[in-house]
N, CA, C and O atoms as a GROMACS GRO file, in nm:
protein
  404
    1MET      N    1   2.818   7.929   4.496
    1MET     CA    2   2.958   7.965   4.507
    1MET      C    3   2.992   7.986   4.654
    1MET      O    4   2.917   8.050   4.728
    2PHE      N    5   3.103   7.933   4.695
    2PHE     CA    6   3.146   7.944   4.834
    2PHE      C    7   3.278   8.020   4.843
    2PHE      O    8   3.361   8.016   4.752
    3TYR      N    9   3.295   8.089   4.955
    3TYR     CA   10   3.417   8.166   4.982
    3TYR      C   11   3.479   8.116   5.111
    3TYR      O   12   3.409   8.085   5.208
    4SER      N   13   3.610   8.109   5.113
    4SER     CA   14   3.681   8.067   5.234
    4SER      C   15   3.683   8.182   5.334
    4SER      O   16   3.654   8.297   5.299
    5ILE      N   17   3.717   8.150   5.456
    5ILE     CA   18   3.722   8.253   5.560
    5ILE      C   19   3.830   8.357   5.526
    5ILE      O   20   3.814   8.475   5.558
    6GLY      N   21   3.938   8.314   5.462
    6GLY     CA   22   4.044   8.408   5.423
    6GLY      C   23   3.996   8.505   5.316
    6GLY      O   24   4.030   8.624   5.320
    7GLU      N   25   3.917   8.456   5.222
    7GLU     CA   26   3.863   8.543   5.117
    7GLU      C   27   3.765   8.645   5.176
    7GLU      O   28   3.765   8.762   5.136
    8VAL      N   29   3.682   8.600   5.269
    8VAL     CA   30   3.587   8.691   5.333
    8VAL      C   31   3.662   8.796   5.416
    8VAL      O   32   3.626   8.914   5.415
    9ALA      N   33   3.763   8.752   5.487
    9ALA     CA   34   3.843   8.845   5.568
    9ALA      C   35   3.908   8.952   5.480
    9ALA      O   36   3.912   9.069   5.516
   10LYS      N   37   3.957   8.910   5.364
   10LYS     CA   38   4.019   9.004   5.271
   10LYS      C   39   3.917   9.104   5.217
   10LYS      O   40   3.949   9.222   5.199
   11MET      N   41   3.794   9.058   5.190
   11MET     CA   42   3.689   9.147   5.140
   11MET      C   43   3.662   9.264   5.234
   11MET      O   44   3.636   9.376   5.190
   12PHE      N   45   3.670   9.236   5.365
   12PHE     CA   46   3.637   9.337   5.464
   12PHE      C   47   3.760   9.396   5.534
   12PHE      O   48   3.748   9.480   5.623
   13ASN      N   49   3.878   9.350   5.492
   13ASN     CA   50   4.003   9.396   5.550
   13ASN      C   51   4.004   9.376   5.703
   13ASN      O   52   4.036   9.468   5.779
   14VAL      N   53   3.970   9.254   5.744
   14VAL     CA   54   3.970   9.217   5.885
   14VAL      C   55   4.044   9.085   5.901
   14VAL      O   56   4.075   9.018   5.802
   15ASN      N   57   4.071   9.049   6.023
   15ASN     CA   58   4.134   8.920   6.052
   15ASN      C   59   4.028   8.810   6.050
   15ASN      O   60   3.913   8.835   6.085
   16PRO      N   61   4.067   8.690   6.009
   16PRO     CA   62   3.972   8.578   6.012
   16PRO      C   63   3.916   8.552   6.152
   16PRO      O   64   3.804   8.501   6.167
   17SER      N   65   3.992   8.587   6.254
   17SER     CA   66   3.944   8.567   6.392
   17SER      C   67   3.817   8.649   6.419
   17SER      O   68   3.731   8.604   6.495
   18LEU      N   69   3.805   8.767   6.360
   18LEU     CA   70   3.685   8.848   6.378
   18LEU      C   71   3.564   8.778   6.316
   18LEU      O   72   3.456   8.779   6.374
   19ILE      N   73   3.583   8.718   6.202
   19ILE     CA   74   3.474   8.646   6.136
   19ILE      C   75   3.431   8.527   6.220
   19ILE      O   76   3.311   8.502   6.237
   20ARG      N   77   3.528   8.453   6.273
   20ARG     CA   78   3.494   8.339   6.360
   20ARG      C   79   3.422   8.388   6.486
   20ARG      O   80   3.327   8.324   6.532
   21PHE      N   81   3.467   8.500   6.542
   21PHE     CA   82   3.405   8.554   6.662
   21PHE      C   83   3.261   8.595   6.634
   21PHE      O   84   3.170   8.559   6.709
   22TRP      N   85   3.239   8.670   6.527
   22TRP     CA   86   3.104   8.715   6.494
   22TRP      C   87   3.014   8.597   6.459
   22TRP      O   88   2.894   8.600   6.484
   23GLU      N   89   3.071   8.493   6.401
   23GLU     CA   90   2.993   8.374   6.371
   23GLU      C   91   2.935   8.316   6.501
   23GLU      O   92   2.820   8.271   6.503
   24GLY      N   93   3.014   8.319   6.607
   24GLY     CA   94   2.967   8.270   6.737
   24GLY      C   95   2.867   8.363   6.802
   24GLY      O   96   2.780   8.318   6.877
   25GLU      N   97   2.879   8.492   6.775
   25GLU     CA   98   2.792   8.592   6.837
   25GLU      C   99   2.658   8.608   6.766
   25GLU      O  100   2.557   8.635   6.830
   26PHE      N  101   2.657   8.591   6.635
   26PHE     CA  102   2.537   8.615   6.556
   26PHE      C  103   2.488   8.483   6.495
   26PHE      O  104   2.558   8.420   6.417
   27ASP      N  105   2.368   8.443   6.533
   27ASP     CA  106   2.311   8.318   6.484
   27ASP      C  107   2.283   8.321   6.335
   27ASP      O  108   2.270   8.216   6.272
   28CYS      N  109   2.273   8.440   6.277
   28CYS     CA  110   2.238   8.451   6.135
   28CYS      C  111   2.357   8.422   6.043
   28CYS      O  112   2.338   8.409   5.922
   29ILE      N  113   2.478   8.411   6.096
   29ILE     CA  114   2.595   8.373   6.016
   29ILE      C  115   2.618   8.224   6.036
   29ILE      O  116   2.660   8.180   6.143
   30LYS      N  117   2.589   8.148   5.931
   30LYS     CA  118   2.600   8.003   5.941
   30LYS      C  119   2.674   7.946   5.821
   30LYS      O  120   2.610   7.898   5.727
   31PRO      N  121   2.806   7.952   5.821
   31PRO     CA  122   2.879   7.897   5.707
   31PRO      C  123   2.871   7.744   5.704
   31PRO      O  124   2.851   7.679   5.807
   32PHE      N  125   2.887   7.691   5.585
   32PHE     CA  126   2.897   7.545   5.569
   32PHE      C  127   3.034   7.503   5.621
   32PHE      O  128   3.134   7.570   5.595
   33LYS      N  129   3.039   7.393   5.694
   33LYS     CA  130   3.166   7.340   5.742
   33LYS      C  131   3.182   7.197   5.692
   33LYS      O  132   3.091   7.115   5.702
   34ASN      N  133   3.300   7.169   5.638
   34ASN     CA  134   3.326   7.031   5.594
   34ASN      C  135   3.370   6.947   5.714
   34ASN      O  136   3.370   6.995   5.827
   35LYS      N  137   3.406   6.822   5.689
   35LYS     CA  138   3.444   6.731   5.798
   35LYS      C  139   3.564   6.779   5.878
   35LYS      O  140   3.577   6.751   5.997
   36LYS      N  141   3.652   6.853   5.811
   36LYS     CA  142   3.771   6.906   5.878
   36LYS      C  143   3.740   7.033   5.957
   36LYS      O  144   3.823   7.080   6.034
   37GLY      N  145   3.620   7.089   5.938
   37GLY     CA  146   3.583   7.212   6.008
   37GLY      C  147   3.613   7.339   5.930
   37GLY      O  148   3.597   7.449   5.983
   38THR      N  149   3.656   7.324   5.806
   38THR     CA  150   3.683   7.441   5.722
   38THR      C  151   3.552   7.510   5.688
   38THR      O  152   3.456   7.446   5.646
   39ARG      N  153   3.549   7.640   5.708
   39ARG     CA  154   3.428   7.717   5.683
   39ARG      C  155   3.421   7.763   5.538
   39ARG      O  156   3.522   7.802   5.478
   40TYR      N  157   3.300   7.756   5.483
   40TYR     CA  158   3.274   7.807   5.349
   40TYR      C  159   3.149   7.895   5.355
   40TYR      O  160   3.043   7.851   5.399
   41PHE      N  161   3.165   8.019   5.311
   41PHE     CA  162   3.058   8.117   5.321
   41PHE      C  163   2.988   8.137   5.188
   41PHE      O  164   3.052   8.137   5.082
   42THR      N  165   2.856   8.152   5.193
   42THR     CA  166   2.777   8.182   5.074
   42THR      C  167   2.767   8.333   5.057
   42THR      O  168   2.808   8.409   5.145
   43LEU      N  169   2.712   8.375   4.946
   43LEU     CA  170   2.690   8.518   4.925
   43LEU      C  171   2.594   8.574   5.030
   43LEU      O  172   2.609   8.688   5.073
   44GLU      N  173   2.497   8.495   5.070
   44GLU     CA  174   2.403   8.538   5.175
   44GLU      C  175   2.476   8.561   5.307
   44GLU      O  176   2.449   8.659   5.377
   45ASP      N  177   2.568   8.471   5.342
   45ASP     CA  178   2.649   8.489   5.463
   45ASP      C  179   2.731   8.618   5.454
   45ASP      O  180   2.742   8.692   5.552
   46ILE      N  181   2.787   8.643   5.338
   46ILE     CA  182   2.869   8.763   5.319
   46ILE      C  183   2.785   8.889   5.331
   46ILE      O  184   2.830   8.987   5.390
   47GLU      N  185   2.664   8.888   5.276
   47GLU     CA  186   2.575   9.004   5.288
   47GLU      C  187   2.535   9.026   5.434
   47GLU      O  188   2.525   9.140   5.479
   48THR      N  189   2.511   8.919   5.507
   48THR     CA  190   2.480   8.931   5.650
   48THR      C  191   2.599   8.989   5.724
   48THR      O  192   2.584   9.077   5.808
   49PHE      N  193   2.718   8.940   5.692
   49PHE     CA  194   2.839   8.993   5.754
   49PHE      C  195   2.856   9.141   5.720
   49PHE      O  196   2.897   9.220   5.805
   50ARG      N  197   2.826   9.177   5.596
   50ARG     CA  198   2.835   9.316   5.552
   50ARG      C  199   2.741   9.406   5.634
   50ARG      O  200   2.778   9.518   5.671
   51THR      N  201   2.622   9.357   5.662
   51THR     CA  202   2.525   9.433   5.741
   51THR      C  203   2.575   9.451   5.884
   51THR      O  204   2.566   9.560   5.940
   52ILE      N  205   2.626   9.343   5.943
   52ILE     CA  206   2.680   9.352   6.079
   52ILE      C  207   2.801   9.444   6.082
   52ILE      O  208   2.815   9.525   6.174
   53PHE      N  209   2.887   9.432   5.983
   53PHE     CA  210   3.005   9.519   5.972
   53PHE      C  211   2.963   9.665   5.967
   53PHE      O  212   3.023   9.750   6.033
   54TYR      N  213   2.861   9.696   5.888
   54TYR     CA  214   2.809   9.832   5.877
   54TYR      C  215   2.762   9.883   6.014
   54TYR      O  216   2.797   9.994   6.054
   55LEU      N  217   2.684   9.802   6.084
   55LEU     CA  218   2.631   9.845   6.214
   55LEU      C  219   2.742   9.867   6.316
   55LEU      O  220   2.742   9.967   6.389
   56VAL      N  221   2.835   9.774   6.322
   56VAL     CA  222   2.938   9.779   6.426
   56VAL      C  223   3.051   9.876   6.391
   56VAL      O  224   3.088   9.961   6.473
   57LYS      N  225   3.104   9.865   6.271
   57LYS     CA  226   3.222   9.944   6.235
   57LYS      C  227   3.189  10.083   6.182
   57LYS      O  228   3.263  10.177   6.208
   58GLN      N  229   3.079  10.097   6.109
   58GLN     CA  230   3.045  10.228   6.050
   58GLN      C  231   2.955  10.311   6.142
   58GLN      O  232   2.974  10.431   6.156
   59CYS      N  233   2.857  10.245   6.204
   59CYS     CA  234   2.760  10.317   6.287
   59CYS      C  235   2.798  10.318   6.435
   59CYS      O  236   2.743  10.397   6.512
   60GLY      N  237   2.891  10.233   6.476
   60GLY     CA  238   2.939  10.234   6.614
   60GLY      C  239   2.852  10.157   6.713
   60GLY      O  240   2.862  10.180   6.833
   61TYR      N  241   2.767  10.068   6.665
   61TYR     CA  242   2.685   9.988   6.755
   61TYR      C  243   2.772   9.887   6.829
   61TYR      O  244   2.874   9.841   6.778
   62THR      N  245   2.730   9.853   6.950
   62THR     CA  246   2.791   9.741   7.020
   62THR      C  247   2.736   9.613   6.956
   62THR      O  248   2.641   9.619   6.878
   63LEU      N  249   2.796   9.500   6.988
   63LEU     CA  250   2.744   9.375   6.933
   63LEU      C  251   2.600   9.352   6.978
   63LEU      O  252   2.516   9.308   6.899
   64GLN      N  253   2.573   9.381   7.104
   64GLN     CA  254   2.436   9.364   7.153
   64GLN      C  255   2.341   9.460   7.082
   64GLN      O  256   2.229   9.422   7.047
   65GLY      N  257   2.384   9.583   7.061
   65GLY     CA  258   2.302   9.681   6.990
   65GLY      C  259   2.276   9.638   6.846
   65GLY      O  260   2.165   9.656   6.795
   66ALA      N  261   2.377   9.582   6.781
   66ALA     CA  262   2.361   9.534   6.644
   66ALA      C  263   2.262   9.418   6.638
   66ALA      O  264   2.181   9.410   6.547
   67LYS      N  265   2.270   9.328   6.737
   67LYS     CA  266   2.176   9.216   6.742
   67LYS      C  267   2.033   9.268   6.755
   67LYS      O  268   1.942   9.221   6.686
   68GLU      N  269   2.014   9.365   6.844
   68GLU     CA  270   1.880   9.421   6.865
   68GLU      C  271   1.830   9.491   6.739
   68GLU      O  272   1.714   9.476   6.702
   69LYS      N  273   1.916   9.567   6.676
   69LYS     CA  274   1.878   9.639   6.554
   69LYS      C  275   1.837   9.541   6.444
   69LYS      O  276   1.738   9.565   6.374
   70LEU      N  277   1.911   9.433   6.429
   70LEU     CA  278   1.878   9.332   6.328
   70LEU      C  279   1.747   9.263   6.362
   70LEU      O  280   1.670   9.228   6.272
   71THR      N  281   1.721   9.242   6.489
   71THR     CA  282   1.597   9.177   6.531
   71THR      C  283   1.477   9.267   6.506
   71THR      O  284   1.372   9.222   6.460
   72LEU      N  285   1.491   9.397   6.538
   72LEU     CA  286   1.379   9.489   6.528
   72LEU      C  287   1.347   9.532   6.385
   72LEU      O  288   1.230   9.542   6.348
   73ASN      N  289   1.451   9.557   6.304
   73ASN     CA  290   1.424   9.614   6.173
   73ASN      C  291   1.531   9.574   6.072
   73ASN      O  292   1.603   9.658   6.019
   74LYS      N  293   1.541   9.446   6.046
   74LYS     CA  294   1.646   9.394   5.957
   74LYS      C  295   1.636   9.451   5.816
   74LYS      O  296   1.738   9.483   5.755
   75THR      N  297   1.515   9.463   5.764
   75THR     CA  298   1.497   9.512   5.627
   75THR      C  299   1.551   9.653   5.610
   75THR      O  300   1.621   9.681   5.513
   76GLN      N  301   1.521   9.741   5.704
   76GLN     CA  302   1.567   9.879   5.695
   76GLN      C  303   1.719   9.886   5.709
   76GLN      O  304   1.784   9.964   5.640
   77VAL      N  305   1.775   9.806   5.798
   77VAL     CA  306   1.920   9.803   5.816
   77VAL      C  307   1.988   9.756   5.688
   77VAL      O  308   2.090   9.812   5.648
   78GLU      N  309   1.933   9.654   5.623
   78GLU     CA  310   1.990   9.605   5.497
   78GLU      C  311   1.984   9.712   5.388
   78GLU      O  312   2.078   9.726   5.310
   79LYS      N  313   1.873   9.787   5.384
   79LYS     CA  314   1.862   9.896   5.286
   79LYS      C  315   1.967  10.003   5.314
   79LYS      O  316   2.033  10.051   5.222
   80ASN      N  317   1.983  10.041   5.440
   80ASN     CA  318   2.082  10.142   5.476
   80ASN      C  319   2.224  10.095   5.444
   80ASN      O  320   2.307  10.174   5.399
   81THR      N  321   2.250   9.968   5.467
   81THR     CA  322   2.381   9.912   5.435
   81THR      C  323   2.408   9.920   5.286
   81THR      O  324   2.517   9.958   5.243
   82TYR      N  325   2.308   9.884   5.206
   82TYR     CA  326   2.321   9.890   5.061
   82TYR      C  327   2.348  10.033   5.014
   82TYR      O  328   2.435  10.056   4.931
   83ILE      N  329   2.273  10.128   5.068
   83ILE     CA  330   2.290  10.269   5.031
   83ILE      C  331   2.430  10.317   5.070
   83ILE      O  332   2.498  10.382   4.991
   84TYR      N  333   2.473  10.284   5.191
   84TYR     CA  334   2.606  10.325   5.238
   84TYR      C  335   2.716  10.270   5.148
   84TYR      O  336   2.807  10.342   5.109
   85ASN      N  337   2.706  10.141   5.114
   85ASN     CA  338   2.808  10.079   5.030
   85ASN      C  339   2.808  10.138   4.889
   85ASN      O  340   2.914  10.157   4.830
   86SER      N  341   2.690  10.165   4.836
   86SER     CA  342   2.681  10.226   4.702
   86SER      C  343   2.744  10.365   4.702
   86SER      O  344   2.820  10.399   4.611
   87LEU      N  345   2.712  10.444   4.802
   87LEU     CA  346   2.769  10.579   4.809
   87LEU      C  347   2.920  10.576   4.831
   87LEU      O  348   2.993  10.661   4.779
   88SER      N  349   2.967  10.478   4.907
   88SER     CA  350   3.112  10.464   4.927
   88SER      C  351   3.184  10.434   4.797
   88SER      O  352   3.293  10.486   4.771
   89LYS      N  353   3.124  10.348   4.714
   89LYS     CA  354   3.184  10.316   4.584
   89LYS      C  355   3.185  10.438   4.492
   89LYS      O  356   3.284  10.462   4.422
   90ILE      N  357   3.077  10.514   4.493
   90ILE     CA  358   3.070  10.636   4.411
   90ILE      C  359   3.175  10.736   4.458
   90ILE      O  360   3.243  10.799   4.377
   91LYS      N  361   3.186  10.751   4.589
   91LYS     CA  362   3.286  10.844   4.644
   91LYS      C  363   3.427  10.804   4.601
   91LYS      O  364   3.506  10.888   4.559
   92GLN      N  365   3.458  10.674   4.610
   92GLN     CA  366   3.591  10.628   4.571
   92GLN      C  367   3.615  10.650   4.422
   92GLN      O  368   3.724  10.688   4.382
   93PHE      N  369   3.513  10.627   4.340
   93PHE     CA  370   3.522  10.650   4.197
   93PHE      C  371   3.553  10.798   4.168
   93PHE      O  372   3.640  10.830   4.087
   94LEU      N  373   3.483  10.887   4.236
   94LEU     CA  374   3.505  11.031   4.216
   94LEU      C  375   3.644  11.073   4.264
   94LEU      O  376   3.710  11.157   4.202
   95LEU      N  377   3.689  11.016   4.375
   95LEU     CA  378   3.824  11.047   4.424
   95LEU      C  379   3.930  10.999   4.326
   95LEU      O  380   4.033  11.065   4.308
   96ASP      N  381   3.906  10.884   4.264
   96ASP     CA  382   3.999  10.833   4.163
   96ASP      C  383   4.005  10.926   4.042
   96ASP      O  384   4.113  10.952   3.988
   97ILE      N  385   3.890  10.976   4.000
   97ILE     CA  386   3.885  11.070   3.888
   97ILE      C  387   3.960  11.197   3.925
   97ILE      O  388   4.038  11.250   3.846
   98LYS      N  389   3.936  11.247   4.045
   98LYS     CA  390   4.000  11.369   4.090
   98LYS      C  391   4.153  11.354   4.092
   98LYS      O  392   4.226  11.446   4.055
   99SER      N  393   4.200  11.239   4.135
   99SER     CA  394   4.346  11.218   4.142
   99SER      C  395   4.408  11.209   4.002
   99SER      O  396   4.527  11.236   3.985
  100ASP      N  397   4.329  11.171   3.903
  100ASP     CA  398   4.378  11.161   3.766
  100ASP      C  399   4.384  11.297   3.696
  100ASP      O  400   4.448  11.311   3.592
  101LEU      N  401   4.318  11.397   3.752
  101LEU     CA  402   4.315  11.529   3.688
  101LEU      C  403   4.445  11.603   3.706
  101LEU      O  404   4.460  11.716   3.658
   0.00000   0.00000   0.00000
C-alpha cells in the first residue's frame, strides 16, 4: 500500500515541503517515484518519518543530532517512538472520556 505526500503530510499535520526536505536530509526515507516524479510512501517510510518526527519535534534534536541518534541506536529510538505514540493515544482517549463526563 502506498501513500501520497499529501496523505503523509496530513498524518503528521505538517506541510508536504517538510517531507520533501527531510527526504533530502535523511537517506533512510526513500519513497517510490513514478515517471512524473510523484512520490509514494510505504508504511516503512512512514514509520521512519514518524521516528524522525519524534526525535526532532518531540525531543528537540537538531537534524544532525537526529541523524547521529539513528545511526548509533536506531532500535532503541524506534522503541521509544512506539512507546511515546502509544502513550499519546491513551492520553487522548482518557481526555475524550473526561470531556464526556
